[in-house]
C-alpha positions, 0 to 999 in steps of 0.5 A, spaced: 322 266 092 325 267 084 328 261 081 336 261 079 339 259 074 345 255 074 350 251 068 355 247 073 350 244 079 342 243 079 337 248 082 333 243 086 329 248 091 322 248 091 318 253 095 312 250 096 315 244 099 319 249 103 314 252 105 310 247 108 316 246 112 317 253 114 318 253 122 321 246 122 329 248 122 330 241 122 325 238 117 328 244 113 335 241 114 334 234 112 331 238 105 336 242 104 341 236 106 337 231 101 337 236 095 345 237 095 346 230 096 342 229 090 347 232 085 354 228 085 357 234 082 356 237 089 358 231 093 359 224 093 355 219 096 357 219 104 361 225 103 360 231 107 355 234 112 350 239 113 347 242 120 342 246 123 342 250 130 335 252 133 332 253 139 328 247 143 326 246 150 332 242 155 328 237 158 331 237 165 330 244 166 324 246 161 329 252 159 329 254 151 337 252 149 340 252 143 341 245 140 345 243 133 343 237 129 348 235 124 348 228 119 351 223 124 357 218 123 357 214 117 351 217 113 349 220 107 346 227 105 342 224 099 338 220 103 338 223 110 332 222 115 331 225 122 334 219 125 341 219 121 342 226 125 346 227 132 343 233 136 348 236 141 347 242 146 351 247 143 354 251 149 356 244 152 360 243 145 363 250 146 365 248 153 369 243 150 374 248 149 376 249 156 379 242 157 381 241 150 389 240 151 392 240 144 392 236 138 395 230 142 388 229 145 384 230 139 381 222 139 379 223 146 375 229 145 370 225 140 369 221 146 366 227 150 361 229 144 357 224 148 356 228 154 354 234 149 348 230 147 341 232 147 337 227 144 339 220 147 336 217 141 340 220 136 345 218 131 353 217 134 356 225 133 361 224 127 368 227 128 366 233 124 362 236 129 366 241 133 367 244 125 360 246 125 359 247 133 364 253 132 361 257 127 355 262 129 351 260 123 344 256 123 345 253 117 352 250 115 354 246 108 361 241 108 361 239 102 366 235 097 364 239 090 370 236 085 370 244 082 372 246 089 377 240 091 381 242 084 382 249 087 383 246 094 388 241 091 392 245 087 399 248 088 396 255 089 390 253 092 390 259 097 392 264 092 387 262 087 381 262 093 383 269 095 383 272 088 377 268 085 373 270 091 376 277 092 376 275 099 370 272 101 372 265 102 377 264 107 383 259 107 384 254 112 390 249 110 390 242 110 389 238 117 386 232 119 378 233 121 378 234 129 377 239 134 382 243 133 380 244 126 374 246 128 377 252 132 381 253 126 375 255 122 373 259 128 379 263 127 379 264 120 372 267 121 374 271 126 380 274 122 375 275 116 368 277 118 363 277 112 366 271 108 361 267 106 365 260 106 371 257 108 375 252 103 379 247 106 385 245 103 385 239 099 379 237 102 372 241 101 368 246 102 364 251 108 358 255 107 353 258 110 347 262 111 342 264 117 336 260 113 336 253 110 335 257 103 340 262 104 345 256 106 343 252 100 344 258 095 350 260 098 353 253 097 350 253 090 353 260 088 360 258 090 361 251 087 358 254 080 363 260 081 369 254 082 366 250 076 366 256 072 373 258 073 375 251 071 371 251 065 374 258 062 381 255 064 381 248 060 386 248 055 389 255 056 396 251 059 395 245 053 391 239 052 387 236 058 392 231 061 397 233 056 393 230 050 391 222 048 398 218 048 393 212 046 386 212 042 380 208 046 377 202 043 370 202 040 365 201 046 363 194 044 371 192 043 371 195 050 366 191 053 368 185 050 375 186 053 373 188 060 369 182 060 375 177 058 379 180 063 375 182 069 374 174 072 382 174 071 383 181 075 378 178 080 382 173 082 388 177 083 384 182 088 381 175 091 387 173 094 385 175 102 377 174 101 372 174 095 371 181 092 365 184 087 367 188 081 365 194 077 367 196 070 366 203 068 368 206 061 365 213 062 368 218 057 372 222 063 376 215 065 377 214 058 379 221 057 385 220 064 387 213 062 389 215 055 392 220 057 400 223 056 399 225 064 396 218 066 403 215 068 405 222 072 398 223 075 396 216 078 401 215 082 400 221 086 394 218 089 388 222 091 387 229 095 380 229 099 380 224 105 373 221 102 376 219 096 382 215 098 378 212 104 374 208 098 379 208 093 386 206 096 392 211 096 393 209 089 390 205 083 393 200 079 395 201 072 395 195 067 401 196 063 398 191 057 396 193 050 388 194 050 388 190 043 392 184 047 389 177 046 385 176 052 383 168 051 390 166 053 389 166 060 395 163 062 399 168 058 395 174 061 396 171 068 403 171 067 403 178 065 399 180 071 402 177 076 408 182 077 404 188 077 400 185 082 406 183 086 409 190 086 402 193 088 402 189 094 409 191 095 408 198 094 402 198 099 406 194 105 412 199 104 407 205 105 404 202 111 410 199 114 414 207 113 408 210 116 405 206 121 405 208 129 406 204 135 399 203 136 396 203 128 391 197 126 394 191 122 395 192 115 389 191 111 388 187 104 394 190 100 391 189 093 388 194 089 381 197 089 382 201 083 385 198 077 386 202 070 386 199 063 389 204 058 384 203 052 379 200 056 376 203 062 376 202 070 375 196 075 373 197 081 374 191 086 371 191 093 366 187 098 360 188 095 357 191 089 355 198 092 361 199 095 365 197 089 360 202 084 361 207 089 368 207 089 369 207 082 365 213 083 369 217 088 375 215 083 371 219 077 371 225 082 379 224 083 380 224 076 375 231 076 380 234 081 386 232 078 383 235 071 381 241 074 387 243 079 392 241 072 388 246 069 389 252 074 395 250 076 399 244 079 395 238 082 398 236 089 396 230 093 396 229 100 403 227 103 403 220 104 404 220 112 397 225 112 394 220 107 396 214 112 394 218 119 386 218 116 386 211 112 389 208 119 385 212 124 384 209 130 377 213 130 376 210 123 378 202 125 373 203 131 367 205 125 370 199 121 370 194 127 363 197 129 360 195 122 356 189 121 360 182 120 360 180 113 354 175 111 357 168 109 356 169 102 358 176 101 363 177 096 360 171 092 357 172 085 351 167 083 347 165 077 341 161 078 338 159 072 330 160 072 331 165 077 324 169 075 320 164 079 319 158 083 325 154 086 330 159 082 326 165 085 327 162 092 334 160 091 336 168 088 333 171 094 336 166 099 343 168 096 342 175 096 339 175 103 346 172 105 350 177 102 351 175 095 349 177 089 346 174 083 345 174 076 336 173 075 335 170 068 329 167 066 326 164 058 320 168 060 321 176 059 315 178 062 316 173 069 323 176 069 320 183 068 316 182 074 322 179 078 326 185 077 321 190 080 320 185 086 328 184 087 329 192 086 324 194 091 326 188 096 333 188 096 335 194 091 339 195 085 346 193 087 344 186 088 343 183 082 343 184 075 338 181 069 339 177 063 334 173 058 337 166 058 335 160 054 339 154 057 338 150 050 342 156 046 350 156 047 349 164 045 345 165 050 348 162 056 355 166 053 351 172 053 348 171 061 355 169 063 358 176 060 353 180 063 354 177 070 362 178 069 361 186 066 356 187 072 360 183 078 367 181 076 366 173 075 361 168 077 362 163 084 356 159 085 351 157 079 345 153 081 343 149 074 335 150 076 332 151 070 327 145 068 320 143 065 317 136 066 313 132 062 309 126 064 306 121 059 306 113 058 311 111 053 306 110 048 304 117 048 311 120 048 313 124 042 320 125 040 319 133 041 317 131 048 324 127 048 328 132 045 326 138 049 327 134 056 334 132 054 336 139 051 333 143 058 335 138 063 341 135 060 344 139 055 342 145 059 346 143 065 352 141 061 353 147 057 351 152 063 357 148 067 361 149 061 361 156 061 361 157 068 368 153 069 371 157 064 369 163 068 371 160 074 378 157 072 380 164 070 379 166 077 382 160 080 378 161 086 374 155 087 366 155 086 360 151 087 355 149 082 349 145 084 344 142 080 337 142 082 335 134 080 329 130 083 327 125 087 325 122 080 333 121 078 333 115 083 325 113 084 321 109 078 314 110 077 309 110 071 308 115 065 315 118 067 320 115 062 323 121 059 322 126 064 325 121 070 331 118 065 334 125 064 333 127 071 338 120 071 342 123 067 343 130 070 345 126 077 350 122 074 353 128 070 354 132 077 358 126 079 362 126 073 363 133 073 365 133 081 370 128 080 374 132 074 373 139 077 375 137 084 382 139 082 381 146 081 377 146 088 370 147 084 365 143 088 359 140 084 353 138 088 346 136 087 339 137 091 333 132 090 327 135 090 320 132 090 314 135 089 315 143 090 308 146 087 308 153 089 309 158 084 313 152 079 313 152 072 314 144 072 306 144 073 305 147 066 304 144 060 299 138 063 304 135 068 300 136 074 294 132 070 299 127 068 301 125 075 294 126 078 292 121 072 298 116 074 296 116 082 289 115 080 287 123 084 285 129 082 289 135 081 286 138 087 289 132 091 296 132 089 299 137 095 296 133 101 297 127 096 305 128 096 305 130 103 302 124 106 307 119 102 313 122 106 316 120 112 315 127 115 308 128 112 311 136 110 309 140 103 316 142 100 316 149 099 321 153 094 324 156 100 326 149 103 331 148 096 334 155 097 335 153 104 339 146 102 343 151 096 345 155 102 348 149 105 352 147 100 355 154 099 355 157 106 361 155 108 360 149 113 361 144 107 366 147 103 369 140 103 364 136 100 363 135 093 359 129 089 354 129 095 346 129 095 342 133 099 335 130 099 329 135 101 323 131 099 320 130 106 323 123 107 321 119 101 324 112 103 325 109 095 329 115 093 334 114 099 342 114 097 344 107 097 
């Protein structure tokens, strides 16, 4: 096949790869779906669905029968695999028309899809299943491309569709997805034989073909034509979004303002539960939020259901100058408090005016999307991926508004229709089936020295329990290796990275700046970075002494100082955990510098706990001993020094340390990580100023 050329979408089809899948329609469906999902101009994350119909042997009769394979509920076509598909008997699905009694029975029909399942191991069918099932085509794409939705969401969308495509694309008015909408698609096709697709009002696009390739190219052709039409019309009615009302700050200043404001916004958005933030100053965002039409368009909300399910009905637009002095935290909070109060009241009124007798309870009334003219867009949600995707969806919504305004006038869904989607009982059931939030979901952690040893184990534990983490280290090579490891194990949305030298104030501030821009704030700080020097008094140098106290004591103090500034902005409490040592309590030879620095760390923890309790910032201590695995503490001659002090060899140290404990146990980094989780996981929220010994049991280190 000849490679086609497109300007507004990516043509990714590879004949050699497709030929290797020839004869396997399901494999070609997955291949086509992944290509379509790889281009955000074609569809957004989790949006739309694709299907194919092929013949398969009925396991009960042995007779060949037609089966439809379709993306199952909650999947994403860009990452779709076969186990994400639902497989249904086509004839049984179509036979459901015989018992369908109308719109009042819509939700009940979804349960009946289960009686049509062909592959019992397949994914649960989605609400869009009948939209594909009643159409006769072998391959079908239902997508949410911005360019098509811009036409679908415009005031004159139906006329524009008819004129632009010369009758080759049909039109079906907005209706909530379901059985009846599937019947309407079939009716549209019957009344317009030979059409290449159907535009769904305010919703999206249906296209098809008799082969996977025909469907793919048809889909790209239609989206390309929509996008080219929009491009040709930009500026004809006047400047985009009415032109600029204000100018953007320079990029560095935007980032600075965002970092100052994000923790305050996060505190307001976390009035019910902790949220993770995402910031974007994408050029498309700035064009919209700096425009004259922002005040008119933003309150209208989004049109496509996929958009507002993730972004809420409308954003909160901040009415503050982009040059406002954000260092005056109390003044900023006083300015923002009425705006958040008004938003919550608006959302509550929306719920109360639209709810039905059986609607689910109102959800969090705080905004998901917050627009700061001149600076950028913030998104807050339960985790980083959800916040990032919400921001991406609002950019989709901006693209739709831009296109619709260029060719006609943008129209959002009526509030009642939007509510019926947002609080749909089937959507609520889907939410209830989601895994329960983990203990640290919505929390942001900064663990100093987290590229190896104890720090890395703590970071992994926190991420596995739902937190996001700022990975950092003084050693850039070690940090780079940790980045690769965490990307492979947890994915890019679970962490951010920053080089951190705890002896350098600017380095500390930069690490927190990175965490705040990446996640919106910080909830948990673990002062773990450290080193050790073991020498007799006579051999200790001033440099040794200063190094120990700069890293262990001053480092802990100044990291805590910057952490407290961020936590107080959020006003939702926090946890500071200091990794100290058994040596803070136990005297031993050749250990004056290290042991006294550890004692200073311990008492500093007590002092901070007394001062920060009023802000609900808890300060606690973990006292490990002899954590040898992957730890920098054994570098620089420490192991040799301790072995000499005990009259043994370095190789004998692990067994020596284990044998001297009451439990006869070797202590691992994971043991320290578990202790950190014990303090932060929710069961000890009323504990501060305490110590957990993780040393296998050293009687001399008992707190008394």
